N, C-alpha and C positions, 0 to 999 in steps of 0.2 A: 561650861563643861558639857552641857547637853546641846548647845547650839554652835555650829561651826562659824569661823570668822567670815566666810563667804555669805552665809545666811544673815549674819549680823549686819554686814555692810549693806546688803539688799534691804533689810529692814530700816536701816538708818536713812538710806536714799529715798525709799518710799515715804517715810515719815516726813522728810524735808519737803518733798514735792507735794504731798497731801496738805501740809500746813501752809505752803505758799499759795496753793490754789484756793484754800478756804479764806486766807487773808485777802486775796484779790477779790473774791466774791463779796466779802464784808465791806471792803473799802471802796470798791468801784461798781458794785452791783452789775457784774458782767453778764450773768445768766439771769434773765427775768424769772421770777417765781410766780407761776400762774395759780394763785391761791388767795383766799381771803386771809390766810394765816401769815401775813408778812408784817414786817416791822417798819416798812417805809410808806410814806405818803399821807400819814394821818394828820400831821400838822398842816400840810398844804391843803388837805381836804377841809379841815376846820376853818382855815382862812377863806377858802372859796365859798363855803356855806355862810360864813359870817357876812360876806358881801351880798349874798342873795337873800338872806334871812328876812329882812324888813320886819313886819309885825306878825310873824308866824312862829309856831313851835316846830321843832325838828324831831323826826323819829326814823327808825330803820327797822327792818325785819330780816336780819341775817344771824339769828341765834346770839344776839347781844354784842357781837364783836365791834361793829361799826358804832353802835350807841355808846359802848364803854369807852372806846378810843376817843370819840368826839367829846364825851363828857370830860375827858382829861384835857383835851386841847382847846376847848371852847369855854367861854365864861358863862354861857347860858346852859340851862338844863336841856338835855337831849333824852328823849324817850325811846323805848324799845317796842317790840311787837305786842306788848300788852295794850297798846293803843287800838289795835285791830282785833282784840279778843284772843290773842294767842299767849301761851305761857312764855314768860320772859325771864326765867331764872331769878337772879337777885333783884331785878327791876320790879318784880311782883311784891317784894317785901320792903320797898323803900317808903311806902306809905303815901304814894302820889295820889292825889285826888283828881282822877281823870275827868270827873264831871265839871271841874273848874275850867276845863278846856272847851266845853260845849260852845259851839258856834264859831270857834276860832279856825283860822286857816293854818295849814301845815306844809312843811317840805318833807317829802318822803324820799329817803336816800337808799338806793339799792345797789350793792356792789356787783360788778361784772368781772369776774376773775379771768375770763377767757377771751375778752374782746370779740364776742360773737359777731357783731356787725358794727359798722361805722356810725350809723345814724340813729334812727329811732328804734326803740324796742317795740316788738309787735303788739304787745298789750301789757298793761300794768297788772300788778297783783290784783286778782279778782276780789279779794277781801276789802280792798280800799273802797269800792263802790258801796259796800254795806255800811260804811261809817262816815263817808264824805259825800256831799252833794255832787261835786264835780272833781274829776282828776285830769289834770293836764300835764303832759310831759314837757319838760324844759330841756335845754341842751345839756348833754352829759358833761360831767366834770372829768377831765383827763389830767392825771397827775404825771408830770414828766420828771425824770431823773436822768441827769447827764444828757439832756436834750433828747431823750428817747421816751416815748409813751410807755408807762409801766403799769398804771392802774386806771380803771374806768369806773365811774359811779353814775348811775342813772338818777335823775332828779325829777320828781313829780310835785307839782303844786296842787294841793288838795284844799277844797273850800268847805266851810261849814261842818266842822266835826260834830258828830252825834254819837256819844258813847251809849252803849246798850244797857247800862245799869239804871 
């Protein structure tokens, strides 16, 4: 009654086109999302880290997202930024005894949502050197979806963890 038939047809066509475009994005990941807030690549990242892990513990410092996703996709415990003395939301309340990790080596995972450069990061997080004896950058993990590079994670091998408590 308040909407003309012409406007109704335009609305229906717009709705069909919009839903088709959203469906294409969900099914084929046509447009890359340059953000940490994506739903793709976590399982692949967990598999890659599992291959590199050896006798180290794994942690990340990106407001818990990477740590939470890896905890879901990996069989081992993954820690958050509380390892380097920063607040880590729910990871602060899980009752982890960080002193039990004293002297152990770690893999630090840092996401790069913008693919800033192809090779090495200019420098690691400066807080790492306060808690580890040495920090060595390894080759980044590149997640490919449909044969295109979609996500990048920097990997650092850290030795001799020394918690501050």
